[in-house]
C-alpha positions as CSV (number, residue, x, y, z in Angstrom):
1,M,0.0,0.0,0.0
2,R,2.8,2.4,0.9
3,M,4.6,1.6,-2.3
4,A,1.5,2.2,-4.4
5,L,0.8,5.5,-2.7
6,A,4.4,6.7,-3.0
7,L,4.5,5.8,-6.7
8,G,1.0,6.6,-7.8
9,I,0.8,10.1,-6.4
10,T,2.1,11.3,-9.8
11,F,-1.4,11.0,-11.3
12,L,-3.0,12.9,-8.6
13,L,-0.4,15.7,-8.9
14,D,-1.0,15.9,-12.7
15,G,-4.7,16.2,-12.1
16,L,-4.1,18.8,-9.5
17,E,-2.0,20.8,-12.0
18,G,-4.8,20.5,-14.5
19,G,-7.5,21.5,-12.1
20,V,-5.6,24.5,-10.8
21,G,-4.4,25.6,-14.2
22,G,-7.9,25.6,-15.6
23,S,-9.4,27.3,-12.6
24,I,-6.9,30.2,-12.5
25,S,-6.9,31.0,-16.2
26,G,-9.6,33.6,-15.8
27,A,-7.7,35.2,-12.8
28,L,-4.5,35.5,-14.9
29,K,-6.4,37.7,-17.4
30,S,-7.1,40.3,-14.7
31,A,-5.1,43.5,-14.7
32,T,-4.4,42.9,-11.0
33,T,-2.4,39.7,-11.8
34,L,-0.4,39.0,-15.0
35,N,-3.0,40.5,-17.4
36,F,-2.7,37.7,-19.9
37,G,-4.8,37.5,-23.1
38,D,-6.3,34.4,-24.6
39,R,-3.3,33.9,-26.9
40,Q,-0.8,34.2,-24.0
41,L,-2.8,31.7,-22.0
42,G,-2.7,29.3,-24.9
43,F,1.1,29.9,-25.3
44,A,1.6,28.9,-21.6
45,S,-0.6,25.8,-22.0
46,T,1.4,24.8,-25.0
47,G,4.5,25.2,-23.0
48,Y,3.2,22.8,-20.3
49,L,2.2,20.3,-23.0
50,A,5.6,20.5,-24.7
51,G,7.2,20.0,-21.3
52,T,5.3,16.8,-20.6
53,V,6.4,15.4,-24.0
54,I,10.0,16.4,-23.6
55,G,10.1,15.2,-20.0
56,A,8.6,11.9,-20.9
57,L,11.1,11.2,-23.6
58,V,14.2,12.4,-21.8
59,F,13.5,10.8,-18.4
60,G,12.0,7.7,-20.0
61,F,15.3,6.9,-21.8
62,L,17.2,7.9,-18.6
63,A,15.1,5.5,-16.5
64,D,16.1,2.6,-18.8
65,R,19.7,3.7,-18.5
66,F,20.2,4.7,-14.9
67,G,17.3,3.0,-13.1
68,R,13.7,3.7,-12.0
69,K,14.4,5.0,-8.4
70,S,16.9,7.7,-9.2
71,I,14.8,9.1,-12.0
72,F,11.5,9.2,-10.2
73,F,13.2,11.0,-7.3
74,W,14.5,13.7,-9.6
75,T,11.4,14.0,-11.6
76,L,9.4,14.7,-8.5
77,A,12.0,17.2,-7.3
78,V,11.8,19.0,-10.6
79,Y,8.1,19.2,-10.3
80,A,8.2,20.5,-6.7
81,C,10.7,23.2,-7.5
82,S,9.2,24.4,-10.7
83,T,5.6,24.5,-9.5
84,A,6.8,26.5,-6.5
85,L,8.7,28.9,-8.7
86,T,5.6,29.4,-10.9
87,A,3.9,31.1,-8.0
88,F,6.6,33.8,-8.1
89,S,6.6,34.4,-11.8
90,W,6.0,38.0,-12.9
91,N,5.4,37.9,-16.7
92,L,4.6,35.6,-19.6
93,A,8.2,34.4,-20.2
94,T,8.8,33.4,-16.5
95,F,5.3,31.8,-16.1
96,T,5.7,29.8,-19.4
97,L,9.2,28.7,-18.5
98,C,8.1,27.4,-15.1
99,R,5.0,25.7,-16.5
100,T,7.2,24.0,-19.2
101,I,9.6,22.7,-16.5
102,T,6.7,21.6,-14.4
103,G,5.3,19.7,-17.3
104,A,8.7,18.0,-17.9
105,G,8.7,16.8,-14.3
106,I,5.2,15.4,-14.7
107,G,5.9,13.7,-18.1
108,G,9.1,12.2,-16.6
109,E,7.1,10.9,-13.6
110,Y,4.7,9.1,-15.9
111,T,7.4,7.0,-17.6
112,A,9.6,6.2,-14.6
113,I,6.6,5.5,-12.3
114,T,4.6,3.4,-14.7
115,S,7.5,1.1,-15.4
116,A,8.4,0.9,-11.7
117,I,4.8,0.0,-10.7
118,D,4.6,-2.8,-13.2
119,E,8.0,-4.2,-12.1
120,L,7.2,-4.1,-8.4
121,I,3.5,-5.0,-8.2
122,P,2.5,-8.7,-8.2
123,A,1.2,-10.0,-11.5
124,R,-2.1,-11.1,-10.1
125,V,-3.1,-7.5,-9.3
126,R,-1.0,-5.5,-11.7
127,G,-3.9,-4.5,-13.9
128,A,-6.2,-3.4,-11.1
129,T,-3.4,-1.5,-9.4
130,N,-2.5,0.4,-12.5
131,L,-6.1,1.4,-13.3
132,I,-6.9,2.5,-9.7
133,I,-3.7,4.5,-9.4
134,G,-4.4,6.2,-12.8
135,S,-7.9,7.1,-11.7
136,T,-6.5,9.3,-8.9
137,F,-5.8,11.9,-11.7
138,W,-9.5,12.8,-11.4
139,I,-9.3,13.3,-7.6
140,G,-6.5,15.7,-8.4
141,V,-8.6,17.6,-10.9
142,I,-11.5,18.0,-8.4
143,L,-9.2,19.0,-5.6
144,G,-7.3,21.4,-7.8
145,S,-10.5,23.1,-8.9
146,L,-11.8,23.4,-5.4
147,V,-8.5,24.7,-4.0
148,A,-8.2,27.3,-6.7
149,V,-11.8,28.5,-6.3
150,G,-11.2,28.8,-2.5
151,F,-8.0,30.7,-2.8
152,L,-9.4,33.0,-5.5
153,S,-12.6,33.9,-3.6
154,D,-13.0,37.1,-1.7
155,H,-12.9,35.0,1.5
156,G,-9.6,33.6,0.5
157,F,-6.6,35.6,-1.0
158,G,-8.5,37.2,-3.8
159,L,-7.3,37.3,-7.4
160,R,-4.0,39.1,-6.9
161,L,-2.5,36.6,-4.5
162,G,-5.0,33.7,-4.8
163,W,-3.6,32.3,-8.0
164,R,-0.1,32.3,-6.5
165,A,-1.3,30.4,-3.4
166,A,-3.1,27.9,-5.7
167,M,0.1,27.1,-7.6
168,L,1.7,26.2,-4.3
169,S,-1.0,23.7,-3.4
170,G,0.8,20.7,-4.8
171,L,4.1,21.5,-3.1
172,P,3.3,20.0,0.4
173,I,2.2,16.7,-1.2
174,A,5.3,16.5,-3.4
175,I,7.6,17.1,-0.4
176,G,5.9,14.5,1.7
177,I,6.1,11.9,-1.1
178,L,9.8,12.8,-1.7
179,F,10.5,11.5,1.8
180,L,8.3,8.5,1.4
181,R,10.0,7.5,-1.8
182,Q,13.3,7.2,-0.1
183,H,12.0,3.8,1.2
184,I,11.0,2.5,-2.2
185,P,13.5,0.1,-3.6
186,E,15.0,0.0,-7.0
187,S,13.3,-2.4,-9.4
188,P,15.0,-5.8,-9.0
189,R,14.3,-6.5,-12.6
190,W,16.2,-3.4,-13.7
191,L,19.1,-4.4,-11.4
192,L,19.2,-7.9,-12.8
193,A,19.2,-6.6,-16.4
194,H,22.2,-4.5,-15.5
195,G,24.2,-7.3,-13.8
196,R,23.6,-6.1,-10.3
197,V,22.5,-9.5,-9.0
198,E,23.4,-9.2,-5.3
199,E,21.5,-5.9,-5.0
200,A,18.5,-7.5,-6.6
201,E,18.6,-10.5,-4.4
202,T,18.9,-8.3,-1.3
203,I,15.8,-6.3,-2.3
204,V,13.8,-9.4,-3.1
205,G,14.8,-11.0,0.2
206,K,13.6,-7.9,2.2
207,I,10.3,-7.9,0.3
208,E,9.8,-11.6,1.0
209,D,10.6,-11.1,4.7
210,A,8.1,-8.2,4.9
211,V,5.4,-10.3,3.3
212,A,6.1,-13.3,5.5
213,E,6.0,-11.1,8.6
214,Q,2.6,-9.7,7.7
215,H,0.9,-12.8,6.0
216,G,3.0,-15.7,7.3
217,P,5.4,-18.0,5.3
218,Q,4.7,-18.1,1.6
219,P,4.9,-21.3,-0.5
220,A,8.0,-21.7,-2.6
221,V,7.8,-20.6,-6.2
222,A,8.6,-23.3,-8.8
223,E,8.7,-21.1,-11.9
224,T,11.8,-19.1,-12.9
225,I,12.0,-16.0,-15.1
226,E,14.7,-15.1,-17.6
227,I,16.0,-11.5,-17.8
228,H,18.4,-10.6,-20.5
229,R,21.3,-8.3,-19.8
230,S,20.6,-4.7,-21.0
231,T,23.0,-3.5,-23.6
232,G,23.1,-1.0,-26.3
233,N,22.6,2.8,-26.6
234,L,19.6,4.9,-27.1
235,F,19.3,4.3,-30.8
236,S,19.6,0.6,-30.4
237,R,16.8,0.6,-27.9
238,V,14.5,2.6,-30.3
239,A,15.5,0.3,-33.1
240,L,14.5,-2.7,-30.9
241,L,11.1,-1.1,-30.1
242,L,10.3,-0.4,-33.8
243,G,12.0,-3.5,-35.2
244,P,10.1,-6.5,-36.8
245,R,10.0,-8.4,-33.5
246,H,7.9,-5.8,-31.7
247,R,6.4,-3.8,-34.6
248,G,2.9,-5.3,-34.3
249,R,2.7,-4.6,-30.6
250,A,4.1,-1.1,-31.2
251,L,1.3,-0.4,-33.7
252,L,-1.3,-1.7,-31.3
253,C,0.0,0.5,-28.5
254,L,0.1,3.5,-30.8
255,A,-3.5,2.9,-31.9
256,L,-4.7,2.6,-28.3
257,T,-2.9,5.7,-26.9
258,M,-3.7,7.9,-29.8
259,A,-7.4,6.9,-29.9
260,Q,-8.0,7.6,-26.2
261,S,-5.9,10.8,-26.3
262,F,-7.7,12.2,-29.3
263,F,-11.1,11.3,-27.7
264,Y,-10.3,12.9,-24.4
265,N,-8.8,16.1,-25.7
266,S,-11.5,16.6,-28.4
267,V,-14.4,16.2,-25.9
268,F,-12.9,18.3,-23.1
269,F,-11.8,21.0,-25.5
270,S,-15.3,21.4,-26.8
271,S,-17.6,20.4,-24.0
272,T,-17.7,23.7,-22.1
273,L,-18.2,25.7,-25.3
274,I,-21.0,23.4,-26.4
275,L,-22.8,23.8,-23.0
276,L,-22.4,27.6,-23.3
277,R,-23.4,27.9,-26.9
278,F,-26.1,25.3,-27.5
279,Y,-27.6,24.9,-24.0
280,G,-27.3,28.5,-22.7
281,V,-25.4,27.3,-19.6
282,S,-23.5,30.1,-17.7
283,A,-19.8,29.8,-17.3
284,A,-20.2,29.3,-13.5
285,H,-22.7,26.4,-14.0
286,A,-20.6,24.8,-16.7
287,G,-17.8,24.2,-14.1
288,V,-20.3,22.6,-11.8
289,L,-21.7,20.3,-14.5
290,F,-18.2,19.1,-15.1
291,L,-18.0,17.4,-11.7
292,P,-20.2,14.4,-12.6
293,I,-17.9,13.7,-15.6
294,A,-14.8,13.9,-13.3
295,F,-16.5,11.6,-10.8
296,T,-17.3,8.9,-13.3
297,N,-13.7,9.1,-14.7
298,F,-12.6,8.1,-11.2
299,V,-15.3,5.6,-10.3
300,G,-15.2,3.7,-13.6
301,P,-11.6,2.3,-13.3
302,V,-12.2,1.6,-9.6
303,L,-15.2,-0.5,-10.2
304,L,-14.0,-2.2,-13.4
305,S,-10.3,-2.7,-12.5
306,R,-10.5,-6.2,-11.0
307,L,-12.1,-7.5,-14.2
308,F,-8.9,-6.7,-16.1
309,D,-7.1,-9.3,-14.0
310,S,-9.9,-11.9,-14.0
311,V,-11.8,-11.6,-17.3
312,G,-8.6,-10.5,-19.0
313,R,-6.9,-7.7,-20.8
314,R,-7.9,-8.5,-24.4
315,T,-11.7,-8.7,-23.6
316,M,-11.9,-5.8,-21.1
317,I,-9.8,-3.3,-23.1
318,A,-11.7,-4.1,-26.3
319,L,-15.0,-3.8,-24.5
320,N,-14.2,-0.4,-22.9
321,F,-13.0,1.1,-26.1
322,C,-16.0,-0.1,-28.1
323,I,-18.6,0.7,-25.4
324,T,-17.2,4.2,-25.1
325,G,-17.5,4.7,-28.9
326,V,-21.1,3.3,-29.0
327,V,-22.3,5.4,-26.0
328,F,-20.7,8.5,-27.3
329,G,-21.9,8.0,-30.8
330,T,-25.4,7.6,-29.6
331,S,-25.3,10.8,-27.5
332,S,-23.9,12.6,-30.6
333,L,-26.9,11.6,-32.6
334,L,-29.2,12.8,-29.9
335,F,-27.2,16.1,-29.8
336,L,-27.5,16.5,-33.6
337,H,-31.3,16.3,-33.5
338,G,-31.7,18.5,-30.4
339,H,-33.1,15.8,-28.1
340,L,-30.9,16.5,-25.1
341,S,-31.0,19.1,-22.4
342,A,-27.8,20.4,-20.7
343,V,-28.3,17.9,-17.8
344,S,-29.0,14.9,-20.1
345,Q,-26.0,15.8,-22.3
346,V,-23.7,15.8,-19.3
347,A,-25.2,12.5,-18.2
348,W,-24.5,10.9,-21.5
349,W,-20.9,12.2,-21.4
350,A,-20.5,10.9,-17.9
351,V,-21.5,7.4,-18.9
352,S,-19.1,7.6,-21.9
353,F,-16.2,8.5,-19.6
354,F,-17.2,5.8,-17.1
355,F,-15.8,3.4,-19.7
356,A,-13.4,5.7,-21.4
357,A,-11.3,6.2,-18.2
358,S,-10.6,2.4,-18.1
359,A,-9.8,2.4,-21.8
360,A,-7.3,5.3,-21.3
361,G,-5.7,3.6,-18.3
362,S,-5.5,0.3,-20.0
363,A,-3.8,1.9,-23.0
364,Y,-0.8,2.9,-20.9
365,L,-0.9,-0.3,-19.0
366,T,-0.5,-2.1,-22.3
367,T,2.5,-0.1,-23.3
368,S,4.2,-1.0,-20.1
369,E,3.5,-4.7,-20.3
370,L,4.3,-5.7,-23.8
371,F,7.9,-4.7,-24.2
372,P,11.1,-6.2,-22.6
373,Q,12.9,-4.8,-19.6
374,Q,15.6,-3.0,-21.5
375,I,13.2,-0.7,-23.4
376,R,10.1,-0.6,-21.1
377,A,10.4,3.0,-19.9
378,S,11.5,4.1,-23.3
379,A,8.4,2.5,-24.9
380,I,6.1,4.2,-22.3
381,A,7.8,7.5,-23.1
382,I,7.4,7.2,-26.9
383,F,3.8,6.2,-26.8
384,Y,2.9,8.8,-24.1
385,A,4.6,11.5,-26.2
386,A,2.8,10.4,-29.4
387,G,-0.6,10.2,-27.7
388,T,-0.1,13.6,-26.0
389,L,1.0,15.3,-29.2
390,L,-1.9,13.9,-31.2
391,G,-4.6,14.6,-28.5
392,G,-3.2,17.9,-27.4
393,V,-2.6,19.4,-30.8
394,L,-4.7,17.6,-33.5
395,G,-7.9,17.2,-31.5
396,P,-8.3,20.9,-30.3
397,V,-7.3,22.2,-33.8
398,I,-9.9,20.1,-35.5
399,F,-12.7,20.8,-33.0
400,G,-11.7,24.5,-32.8
401,S,-12.4,24.7,-36.5
402,L,-15.7,22.8,-36.2
403,L,-16.9,25.0,-33.3
404,N,-16.3,28.2,-35.3
405,R,-19.0,27.1,-37.7
406,N,-21.6,27.6,-34.9
407,A,-23.7,24.7,-36.0
408,R,-24.5,21.2,-34.7
409,T,-23.8,19.2,-37.8
410,P,-20.0,19.9,-38.1
411,I,-19.6,19.1,-34.4
412,F,-21.6,15.9,-34.8
413,Y,-19.2,14.8,-37.6
414,G,-16.3,15.5,-35.3
415,F,-17.9,13.6,-32.4
416,M,-18.7,10.6,-34.6
417,A,-15.1,10.5,-35.9
418,S,-14.0,10.3,-32.2
419,A,-16.5,7.5,-31.5
420,I,-15.4,5.5,-34.6
421,I,-11.7,5.9,-33.7
422,M,-12.4,4.5,-30.3
423,I,-14.4,1.5,-31.8
424,L,-11.6,0.8,-34.3
425,A,-9.0,0.8,-31.5
426,G,-11.2,-1.6,-29.6
427,I,-11.5,-3.9,-32.6
428,A,-7.7,-3.8,-33.0
429,Q,-7.3,-4.8,-29.4
430,A,-9.8,-7.7,-29.8
431,I,-7.8,-9.1,-32.7
432,W,-4.2,-8.3,-31.8
433,G,-4.4,-7.8,-28.0
434,V,-2.2,-9.9,-25.7
435,A,-3.6,-11.9,-22.7
436,A,-1.3,-10.3,-20.2
437,E,-3.4,-10.9,-17.1
438,R,-1.8,-12.7,-14.1
439,K,1.4,-13.3,-16.1
440,S,4.9,-12.2,-15.3
441,L,6.3,-9.4,-17.5
442,E,9.0,-11.8,-18.8
443,E,6.3,-14.3,-19.9
444,I,4.4,-11.6,-21.7
445,C,7.5,-10.4,-23.6
């Protein structure tokens, strides 16, 4: 439990950053703060996005080279320092620079932490653990929004100082987790792959002693696993990932990560504008209506997670992608013909994201399970970067153009494209997916 908490806090911090960043954007436009315009806010958001991509790639490759523990310590330190410095920024350049470095810390956390979780968590609960940890992102979103609103209110610090206080909200959590992570061991799999056998045996022995002390003596394990020595440089690892042996799995992971990222960013980019424009919802109420969607994004993986380890990866991942597409496509048809109210529209979206959250989490779970030890973190980094770039750039660009037409039909076409992409990704998983449940990572690879 302590290990899962210390590692999985990354997702909550990322959600906290998103919740705070979205909530203070209006305050940053005030003349009493940084007096940003829409273009400047967009520039800063792009900086954060670019930082996550760069951080994922750089720290992902470093995690394969220098180990999981050293990297996830430094990525959290980078996040803690940069988010604190953001609170003291005084213009667009300093604010954007701090947000970019903050994004780099979060992106690096994703790659180092995801690989560490899979290598340290028992195979029988690896799927459920990943999905539940990933769902804490939405707790962070809700907390970030509430914290920012509280700090920005007249009863809090007001606009001038409230946004700075809100940016510091993640710092106490990060500092506490930095101390907690000192007790998290290096991945024994990584140590074995780098020839550090004695260190790996010592760590495994301590884990076994702790389990025996808590649950009693455990039966001897008859199976053995084979871990190949990690060799080669950065380019050889990328060539191994994209080579003939792993190309099919790479294409599957690319399809899953890009589909869910395009879906999420397209819907979240356009949902508030749709509520304002087509349902007459006020800006204040639009934020309240978002809470049920955030809630189902959290509840969905929590309730469905165990099925990924019992029913299996291939079936559950395919079902969640396809059900998301069907539900969202149905709601898009109802939207086109004007059969929905603001409340029922949000309800349909909430149901879609109940399944989409598990689909998104399982996409990144797949990238961390299907590739060998020596390129695991690098693979996570590459597919995280590809999905983030597609969803963060292509989705909003397309839907921004569709929304400018101020009509339901173009938006319907965009929504149906998102639904079809999710269904196609689900079909690809049903055909080419790997039954990775309850198997060691070495057996899967």
